[in-house]
mmCIF file of the C-alpha atoms, coordinates in Angstrom:
data_MODEL
# 
_entry.id   MODEL 
# 
loop_
_atom_site.group_PDB 
_atom_site.id 
_atom_site.type_symbol 
_atom_site.label_atom_id 
_atom_site.label_alt_id 
_atom_site.label_comp_id 
_atom_site.label_asym_id 
_atom_site.label_entity_id 
_atom_site.label_seq_id 
_atom_site.pdbx_PDB_ins_code 
_atom_site.Cartn_x 
_atom_site.Cartn_y 
_atom_site.Cartn_z 
_atom_site.occupancy 
_atom_site.B_iso_or_equiv 
_atom_site.pdbx_formal_charge 
_atom_site.auth_seq_id 
_atom_site.auth_comp_id 
_atom_site.auth_asym_id 
_atom_site.auth_atom_id 
_atom_site.pdbx_PDB_model_num 
ATOM 1   C CA . MET A 1 1   ? 0.326  0.320  -0.032  1.00 0.00 ? 1   MET A CA 1 
ATOM 2   C CA . LYS A 1 2   ? 2.621  2.391  1.202   1.00 0.00 ? 2   LYS A CA 1 
ATOM 3   C CA . LYS A 1 3   ? 4.539  2.021  -2.224  1.00 0.00 ? 3   LYS A CA 1 
ATOM 4   C CA . THR A 1 4   ? 1.446  2.377  -4.249  1.00 0.00 ? 4   THR A CA 1 
ATOM 5   C CA . VAL A 1 5   ? 0.900  5.521  -2.619  1.00 0.00 ? 5   VAL A CA 1 
ATOM 6   C CA . THR A 1 6   ? 4.439  6.533  -3.042  1.00 0.00 ? 6   THR A CA 1 
ATOM 7   C CA . LEU A 1 7   ? 4.397  6.025  -6.473  1.00 0.00 ? 7   LEU A CA 1 
ATOM 8   C CA . GLY A 1 8   ? 1.274  7.537  -6.854  1.00 0.00 ? 8   GLY A CA 1 
ATOM 9   C CA . MET A 1 9   ? 2.324  11.097 -5.584  1.00 0.00 ? 9   MET A CA 1 
ATOM 10  C CA . LEU A 1 10  ? 5.479  10.186 -7.743  1.00 0.00 ? 10  LEU A CA 1 
ATOM 11  C CA . THR A 1 11  ? 3.270  10.850 -10.727 1.00 0.00 ? 11  THR A CA 1 
ATOM 12  C CA . ALA A 1 12  ? 1.531  13.881 -9.598  1.00 0.00 ? 12  ALA A CA 1 
ATOM 13  C CA . ILE A 1 13  ? 5.372  15.214 -8.931  1.00 0.00 ? 13  ILE A CA 1 
ATOM 14  C CA . ALA A 1 14  ? 6.206  14.460 -12.281 1.00 0.00 ? 14  ALA A CA 1 
ATOM 15  C CA . MET A 1 15  ? 3.162  15.834 -14.079 1.00 0.00 ? 15  MET A CA 1 
ATOM 16  C CA . VAL A 1 16  ? 3.749  18.961 -11.861 1.00 0.00 ? 16  VAL A CA 1 
ATOM 17  C CA . PHE A 1 17  ? 6.847  19.284 -13.310 1.00 0.00 ? 17  PHE A CA 1 
ATOM 18  C CA . GLY A 1 18  ? 5.822  18.565 -16.854 1.00 0.00 ? 18  GLY A CA 1 
ATOM 19  C CA . TYR A 1 19  ? 3.077  21.379 -16.692 1.00 0.00 ? 19  TYR A CA 1 
ATOM 20  C CA . VAL A 1 20  ? 5.986  23.871 -15.265 1.00 0.00 ? 20  VAL A CA 1 
ATOM 21  C CA . GLU A 1 21  ? 8.090  22.682 -17.853 1.00 0.00 ? 21  GLU A CA 1 
ATOM 22  C CA . SER A 1 22  ? 5.491  23.370 -20.356 1.00 0.00 ? 22  SER A CA 1 
ATOM 23  C CA . ILE A 1 23  ? 5.164  27.362 -19.488 1.00 0.00 ? 23  ILE A CA 1 
ATOM 24  C CA . ILE A 1 24  ? 9.008  27.936 -19.102 1.00 0.00 ? 24  ILE A CA 1 
ATOM 25  C CA . PRO A 1 25  ? 10.006 29.065 -22.442 1.00 0.00 ? 25  PRO A CA 1 
ATOM 26  C CA . LEU A 1 26  ? 12.640 27.788 -23.824 1.00 0.00 ? 26  LEU A CA 1 
ATOM 27  C CA . PRO A 1 27  ? 14.208 30.107 -26.266 1.00 0.00 ? 27  PRO A CA 1 
ATOM 28  C CA . VAL A 1 28  ? 15.296 28.097 -29.188 1.00 0.00 ? 28  VAL A CA 1 
ATOM 29  C CA . GLY A 1 29  ? 13.047 28.091 -31.817 1.00 0.00 ? 29  GLY A CA 1 
ATOM 30  C CA . ILE A 1 30  ? 13.054 24.387 -32.338 1.00 0.00 ? 30  ILE A CA 1 
ATOM 31  C CA . PRO A 1 31  ? 9.424  22.110 -31.729 1.00 0.00 ? 31  PRO A CA 1 
ATOM 32  C CA . GLY A 1 32  ? 10.439 19.786 -29.626 1.00 0.00 ? 32  GLY A CA 1 
ATOM 33  C CA . ILE A 1 33  ? 12.763 20.658 -27.262 1.00 0.00 ? 33  ILE A CA 1 
ATOM 34  C CA . LYS A 1 34  ? 12.023 20.534 -23.451 1.00 0.00 ? 34  LYS A CA 1 
ATOM 35  C CA . LEU A 1 35  ? 13.611 20.243 -20.622 1.00 0.00 ? 35  LEU A CA 1 
ATOM 36  C CA . GLY A 1 36  ? 12.413 16.804 -19.309 1.00 0.00 ? 36  GLY A CA 1 
ATOM 37  C CA . LEU A 1 37  ? 11.884 18.141 -15.830 1.00 0.00 ? 37  LEU A CA 1 
ATOM 38  C CA . ALA A 1 38  ? 9.767  15.402 -15.459 1.00 0.00 ? 38  ALA A CA 1 
ATOM 39  C CA . ASN A 1 39  ? 12.317 12.532 -16.428 1.00 0.00 ? 39  ASN A CA 1 
ATOM 40  C CA . ILE A 1 40  ? 14.225 13.703 -12.271 1.00 0.00 ? 40  ILE A CA 1 
ATOM 41  C CA . VAL A 1 41  ? 11.285 11.484 -11.256 1.00 0.00 ? 41  VAL A CA 1 
ATOM 42  C CA . ILE A 1 42  ? 11.476 8.891  -13.392 1.00 0.00 ? 42  ILE A CA 1 
ATOM 43  C CA . LEU A 1 43  ? 15.308 8.416  -12.962 1.00 0.00 ? 43  LEU A CA 1 
ATOM 44  C CA . PHE A 1 44  ? 14.698 8.306  -9.184  1.00 0.00 ? 44  PHE A CA 1 
ATOM 45  C CA . VAL A 1 45  ? 11.667 6.120  -9.771  1.00 0.00 ? 45  VAL A CA 1 
ATOM 46  C CA . ILE A 1 46  ? 13.659 3.697  -11.690 1.00 0.00 ? 46  ILE A CA 1 
ATOM 47  C CA . TYR A 1 47  ? 16.860 3.752  -9.077  1.00 0.00 ? 47  TYR A CA 1 
ATOM 48  C CA . ARG A 1 48  ? 14.633 3.697  -6.406  1.00 0.00 ? 48  ARG A CA 1 
ATOM 49  C CA . TYR A 1 49  ? 11.943 0.994  -7.564  1.00 0.00 ? 49  TYR A CA 1 
ATOM 50  C CA . GLY A 1 50  ? 12.750 -0.329 -11.008 1.00 0.00 ? 50  GLY A CA 1 
ATOM 51  C CA . ILE A 1 51  ? 11.733 -0.261 -14.337 1.00 0.00 ? 51  ILE A CA 1 
ATOM 52  C CA . ARG A 1 52  ? 7.955  -1.523 -14.053 1.00 0.00 ? 52  ARG A CA 1 
ATOM 53  C CA . GLU A 1 53  ? 7.059  1.176  -11.542 1.00 0.00 ? 53  GLU A CA 1 
ATOM 54  C CA . ALA A 1 54  ? 9.057  3.752  -13.731 1.00 0.00 ? 54  ALA A CA 1 
ATOM 55  C CA . LEU A 1 55  ? 6.810  2.493  -16.468 1.00 0.00 ? 55  LEU A CA 1 
ATOM 56  C CA . LEU A 1 56  ? 3.876  2.409  -15.435 1.00 0.00 ? 56  LEU A CA 1 
ATOM 57  C CA . VAL A 1 57  ? 4.188  6.278  -13.684 1.00 0.00 ? 57  VAL A CA 1 
ATOM 58  C CA . SER A 1 58  ? 5.285  7.481  -16.996 1.00 0.00 ? 58  SER A CA 1 
ATOM 59  C CA . VAL A 1 59  ? 2.760  6.204  -18.936 1.00 0.00 ? 59  VAL A CA 1 
ATOM 60  C CA . ALA A 1 60  ? 0.265  7.317  -16.099 1.00 0.00 ? 60  ALA A CA 1 
ATOM 61  C CA . ARG A 1 61  ? 1.750  10.825 -16.448 1.00 0.00 ? 61  ARG A CA 1 
ATOM 62  C CA . ILE A 1 62  ? 1.526  11.030 -20.079 1.00 0.00 ? 62  ILE A CA 1 
ATOM 63  C CA . VAL A 1 63  ? -1.548 9.804  -20.370 1.00 0.00 ? 63  VAL A CA 1 
ATOM 64  C CA . LEU A 1 64  ? -3.221 12.119 -17.671 1.00 0.00 ? 64  LEU A CA 1 
ATOM 65  C CA . SER A 1 65  ? -1.140 15.331 -18.576 1.00 0.00 ? 65  SER A CA 1 
ATOM 66  C CA . GLY A 1 66  ? -2.661 14.441 -22.599 1.00 0.00 ? 66  GLY A CA 1 
ATOM 67  C CA . LEU A 1 67  ? -6.184 14.007 -21.174 1.00 0.00 ? 67  LEU A CA 1 
ATOM 68  C CA . MET A 1 68  ? -6.040 16.805 -18.872 1.00 0.00 ? 68  MET A CA 1 
ATOM 69  C CA . PHE A 1 69  ? -3.643 19.809 -20.691 1.00 0.00 ? 69  PHE A CA 1 
ATOM 70  C CA . THR A 1 70  ? -2.158 18.403 -24.398 1.00 0.00 ? 70  THR A CA 1 
ATOM 71  C CA . GLY A 1 71  ? -4.026 16.263 -25.874 1.00 0.00 ? 71  GLY A CA 1 
ATOM 72  C CA . MET A 1 72  ? -4.163 12.435 -27.929 1.00 0.00 ? 72  MET A CA 1 
ATOM 73  C CA . TRP A 1 73  ? -1.066 13.500 -30.592 1.00 0.00 ? 73  TRP A CA 1 
ATOM 74  C CA . SER A 1 74  ? 1.188  14.071 -27.313 1.00 0.00 ? 74  SER A CA 1 
ATOM 75  C CA . ILE A 1 75  ? 0.607  11.257 -25.475 1.00 0.00 ? 75  ILE A CA 1 
ATOM 76  C CA . LEU A 1 76  ? 1.142  9.218  -28.680 1.00 0.00 ? 76  LEU A CA 1 
ATOM 77  C CA . TYR A 1 77  ? 4.460  11.085 -29.074 1.00 0.00 ? 77  TYR A CA 1 
ATOM 78  C CA . GLY A 1 78  ? 4.759  10.972 -25.212 1.00 0.00 ? 78  GLY A CA 1 
ATOM 79  C CA . ILE A 1 79  ? 4.192  6.979  -25.196 1.00 0.00 ? 79  ILE A CA 1 
ATOM 80  C CA . SER A 1 80  ? 6.506  6.415  -28.475 1.00 0.00 ? 80  SER A CA 1 
ATOM 81  C CA . GLY A 1 81  ? 9.123  8.673  -26.581 1.00 0.00 ? 81  GLY A CA 1 
ATOM 82  C CA . THR A 1 82  ? 8.629  6.850  -23.088 1.00 0.00 ? 82  THR A CA 1 
ATOM 83  C CA . ALA A 1 83  ? 9.065  3.392  -24.435 1.00 0.00 ? 83  ALA A CA 1 
ATOM 84  C CA . CYS A 1 84  ? 11.944 3.587  -26.484 1.00 0.00 ? 84  CYS A CA 1 
ATOM 85  C CA . ALA A 1 85  ? 13.554 5.878  -23.552 1.00 0.00 ? 85  ALA A CA 1 
ATOM 86  C CA . ILE A 1 86  ? 12.420 2.828  -20.672 1.00 0.00 ? 86  ILE A CA 1 
ATOM 87  C CA . MET A 1 87  ? 13.851 0.102  -22.747 1.00 0.00 ? 87  MET A CA 1 
ATOM 88  C CA . VAL A 1 88  ? 17.370 1.702  -23.385 1.00 0.00 ? 88  VAL A CA 1 
ATOM 89  C CA . MET A 1 89  ? 17.657 2.977  -19.697 1.00 0.00 ? 89  MET A CA 1 
ATOM 90  C CA . SER A 1 90  ? 16.760 -0.709 -18.442 1.00 0.00 ? 90  SER A CA 1 
ATOM 91  C CA . LEU A 1 91  ? 19.484 -1.918 -20.328 1.00 0.00 ? 91  LEU A CA 1 
ATOM 92  C CA . ALA A 1 92  ? 22.313 1.152  -19.713 1.00 0.00 ? 92  ALA A CA 1 
ATOM 93  C CA . LYS A 1 93  ? 21.375 0.768  -15.991 1.00 0.00 ? 93  LYS A CA 1 
ATOM 94  C CA . PHE A 1 94  ? 20.552 -2.795 -15.396 1.00 0.00 ? 94  PHE A CA 1 
ATOM 95  C CA . ARG A 1 95  ? 22.842 -4.780 -18.050 1.00 0.00 ? 95  ARG A CA 1 
ATOM 96  C CA . LEU A 1 96  ? 25.850 -1.855 -19.022 1.00 0.00 ? 96  LEU A CA 1 
ATOM 97  C CA . LYS A 1 97  ? 25.826 -0.728 -15.196 1.00 0.00 ? 97  LYS A CA 1 
ATOM 98  C CA . LEU A 1 98  ? 26.021 2.782  -16.509 1.00 0.00 ? 98  LEU A CA 1 
ATOM 99  C CA . SER A 1 99  ? 26.155 5.887  -13.792 1.00 0.00 ? 99  SER A CA 1 
ATOM 100 C CA . VAL A 1 100 ? 22.883 7.816  -13.655 1.00 0.00 ? 100 VAL A CA 1 
ATOM 101 C CA . ILE A 1 101 ? 24.047 10.592 -15.727 1.00 0.00 ? 101 ILE A CA 1 
ATOM 102 C CA . THR A 1 102 ? 24.740 8.705  -18.797 1.00 0.00 ? 102 THR A CA 1 
ATOM 103 C CA . VAL A 1 103 ? 21.372 6.297  -18.140 1.00 0.00 ? 103 VAL A CA 1 
ATOM 104 C CA . SER A 1 104 ? 19.515 10.160 -18.052 1.00 0.00 ? 104 SER A CA 1 
ATOM 105 C CA . VAL A 1 105 ? 21.474 10.704 -21.399 1.00 0.00 ? 105 VAL A CA 1 
ATOM 106 C CA . LEU A 1 106 ? 21.108 7.628  -23.318 1.00 0.00 ? 106 LEU A CA 1 
ATOM 107 C CA . GLY A 1 107 ? 16.811 8.072  -22.064 1.00 0.00 ? 107 GLY A CA 1 
ATOM 108 C CA . ALA A 1 108 ? 16.782 11.360 -23.330 1.00 0.00 ? 108 ALA A CA 1 
ATOM 109 C CA . MET A 1 109 ? 18.336 10.229 -26.873 1.00 0.00 ? 109 MET A CA 1 
ATOM 110 C CA . ALA A 1 110 ? 16.161 7.499  -26.953 1.00 0.00 ? 110 ALA A CA 1 
ATOM 111 C CA . HIS A 1 111 ? 13.001 9.452  -25.985 1.00 0.00 ? 111 HIS A CA 1 
ATOM 112 C CA . ILE A 1 112 ? 13.569 11.770 -28.537 1.00 0.00 ? 112 ILE A CA 1 
ATOM 113 C CA . SER A 1 113 ? 14.531 9.012  -31.661 1.00 0.00 ? 113 SER A CA 1 
ATOM 114 C CA . GLY A 1 114 ? 11.445 7.690  -30.905 1.00 0.00 ? 114 GLY A CA 1 
ATOM 115 C CA . GLN A 1 115 ? 9.369  11.028 -31.089 1.00 0.00 ? 115 GLN A CA 1 
ATOM 116 C CA . MET A 1 116 ? 10.709 11.363 -34.128 1.00 0.00 ? 116 MET A CA 1 
ATOM 117 C CA . VAL A 1 117 ? 10.073 8.069  -35.385 1.00 0.00 ? 117 VAL A CA 1 
ATOM 118 C CA . VAL A 1 118 ? 6.122  9.024  -35.037 1.00 0.00 ? 118 VAL A CA 1 
ATOM 119 C CA . ALA A 1 119 ? 6.688  12.688 -36.654 1.00 0.00 ? 119 ALA A CA 1 
ATOM 120 C CA . GLY A 1 120 ? 8.289  10.904 -39.541 1.00 0.00 ? 120 GLY A CA 1 
ATOM 121 C CA . LEU A 1 121 ? 5.287  9.007  -39.693 1.00 0.00 ? 121 LEU A CA 1 
ATOM 122 C CA . ASN A 1 122 ? 3.040  11.857 -39.428 1.00 0.00 ? 122 ASN A CA 1 
ATOM 123 C CA . VAL A 1 123 ? 4.917  14.366 -41.118 1.00 0.00 ? 123 VAL A CA 1 
ATOM 124 C CA . GLY A 1 124 ? 7.136  12.500 -43.013 1.00 0.00 ? 124 GLY A CA 1 
ATOM 125 C CA . PHE A 1 125 ? 10.906 11.989 -42.663 1.00 0.00 ? 125 PHE A CA 1 
ATOM 126 C CA . VAL A 1 126 ? 12.926 14.683 -44.653 1.00 0.00 ? 126 VAL A CA 1 
ATOM 127 C CA . PRO A 1 127 ? 11.060 17.357 -41.986 1.00 0.00 ? 127 PRO A CA 1 
ATOM 128 C CA . VAL A 1 128 ? 11.765 15.461 -39.351 1.00 0.00 ? 128 VAL A CA 1 
ATOM 129 C CA . ALA A 1 129 ? 15.364 14.712 -40.548 1.00 0.00 ? 129 ALA A CA 1 
ATOM 130 C CA . GLY A 1 130 ? 16.172 18.420 -40.434 1.00 0.00 ? 130 GLY A CA 1 
ATOM 131 C CA . TYR A 1 131 ? 15.188 18.812 -36.637 1.00 0.00 ? 131 TYR A CA 1 
ATOM 132 C CA . ALA A 1 132 ? 17.291 15.215 -35.978 1.00 0.00 ? 132 ALA A CA 1 
ATOM 133 C CA . LEU A 1 133 ? 20.526 17.197 -35.264 1.00 0.00 ? 133 LEU A CA 1 
ATOM 134 C CA . TYR A 1 134 ? 19.384 19.571 -32.879 1.00 0.00 ? 134 TYR A CA 1 
ATOM 135 C CA . LEU A 1 135 ? 17.064 17.324 -31.156 1.00 0.00 ? 135 LEU A CA 1 
ATOM 136 C CA . LEU A 1 136 ? 19.527 14.798 -30.167 1.00 0.00 ? 136 LEU A CA 1 
ATOM 137 C CA . LEU A 1 137 ? 22.368 17.608 -29.344 1.00 0.00 ? 137 LEU A CA 1 
ATOM 138 C CA . ALA A 1 138 ? 19.549 18.936 -26.816 1.00 0.00 ? 138 ALA A CA 1 
ATOM 139 C CA . SER A 1 139 ? 18.917 15.421 -25.472 1.00 0.00 ? 139 SER A CA 1 
ATOM 140 C CA . VAL A 1 140 ? 22.158 14.960 -24.737 1.00 0.00 ? 140 VAL A CA 1 
ATOM 141 C CA . ILE A 1 141 ? 22.613 18.284 -23.130 1.00 0.00 ? 141 ILE A CA 1 
ATOM 142 C CA . PHE A 1 142 ? 19.483 18.215 -21.020 1.00 0.00 ? 142 PHE A CA 1 
ATOM 143 C CA . GLY A 1 143 ? 19.486 14.494 -20.472 1.00 0.00 ? 143 GLY A CA 1 
ATOM 144 C CA . ALA A 1 144 ? 23.173 15.174 -18.697 1.00 0.00 ? 144 ALA A CA 1 
ATOM 145 C CA . ILE A 1 145 ? 21.366 18.365 -16.338 1.00 0.00 ? 145 ILE A CA 1 
ATOM 146 C CA . ILE A 1 146 ? 18.547 15.910 -15.671 1.00 0.00 ? 146 ILE A CA 1 
ATOM 147 C CA . GLY A 1 147 ? 20.883 13.575 -14.632 1.00 0.00 ? 147 GLY A CA 1 
ATOM 148 C CA . THR A 1 148 ? 23.100 15.406 -12.767 1.00 0.00 ? 148 THR A CA 1 
ATOM 149 C CA . ILE A 1 149 ? 20.164 16.561 -10.617 1.00 0.00 ? 149 ILE A CA 1 
ATOM 150 C CA . SER A 1 150 ? 18.596 13.129 -10.361 1.00 0.00 ? 150 SER A CA 1 
ATOM 151 C CA . ASP A 1 151 ? 22.101 11.810 -9.339  1.00 0.00 ? 151 ASP A CA 1 
ATOM 152 C CA . ILE A 1 152 ? 22.227 14.128 -6.360  1.00 0.00 ? 152 ILE A CA 1 
ATOM 153 C CA . LEU A 1 153 ? 18.857 13.432 -5.479  1.00 0.00 ? 153 LEU A CA 1 
ATOM 154 C CA . ILE A 1 154 ? 18.962 9.763  -5.204  1.00 0.00 ? 154 ILE A CA 1 
ATOM 155 C CA . ARG A 1 155 ? 21.926 9.752  -3.835  1.00 0.00 ? 155 ARG A CA 1 
ATOM 156 C CA . ARG A 1 156 ? 20.712 11.673 -0.811  1.00 0.00 ? 156 ARG A CA 1 
ATOM 157 C CA . VAL A 1 157 ? 17.864 9.662  -0.585  1.00 0.00 ? 157 VAL A CA 1 
ATOM 158 C CA . ILE A 1 158 ? 19.806 6.402  -0.489  1.00 0.00 ? 158 ILE A CA 1 
ATOM 159 C CA . ASP A 1 159 ? 22.080 7.988  2.128   1.00 0.00 ? 159 ASP A CA 1 
ATOM 160 C CA . THR A 1 160 ? 19.368 8.849  4.292   1.00 0.00 ? 160 THR A CA 1 
ATOM 161 C CA . GLU A 1 161 ? 17.646 5.564  3.613   1.00 0.00 ? 161 GLU A CA 1 
ATOM 162 C CA . ASN A 1 162 ? 20.980 4.418  5.208   1.00 0.00 ? 162 ASN A CA 1 
ATOM 163 C CA . VAL A 1 163 ? 21.258 6.058  8.409   1.00 0.00 ? 163 VAL A CA 1 
# 
C-alpha cells in the first residue's frame, strides 16, 4: 500500500514538473526541445523501485497530462518516446551498469528518437531529419543536466535511508 501511494505521489510530482516545463519558454525556436523535468522523477523511480514502476509512472503521467492539458497527439508522442527511453535506460542501468547521468543522456536520446519516428510517420521523414541533429544535441545537454540533478537526489535519498 505504501509503495502504491508513493508511486501515485511521484506521478503527481512528475505531472507538475511537466506542467511547469510547459510554461517555461525555451528561446531555441526548434519544436520538440524540452528540459525533461519530469524525468527527474522517472530516474528516481528507476533507481528506487525499478523499471516496471518507472514505466507505470511514465505512462500514467503522459496519459493523465494528455487528457488534462495537451490532447491525444501528445499522448502518442509521449508513449512512443517513453517506450524507447525505458528500454534503453533499463539496458544502460541493469545490463551495462552505467552512471545515472549516462542513463539519463541515453534515455533522453532514445526518447526523442522514438518521438522523431512518430513525427516522421505523421509529417514525413525529410522534415523531421532537418531537426534531428538539433534535437539529439539538446537531448544530450538536457539529459546530462537532468541526470546530474537526479544523481544528487538519488544519492541523498539512498544515504538518508541507510542512516
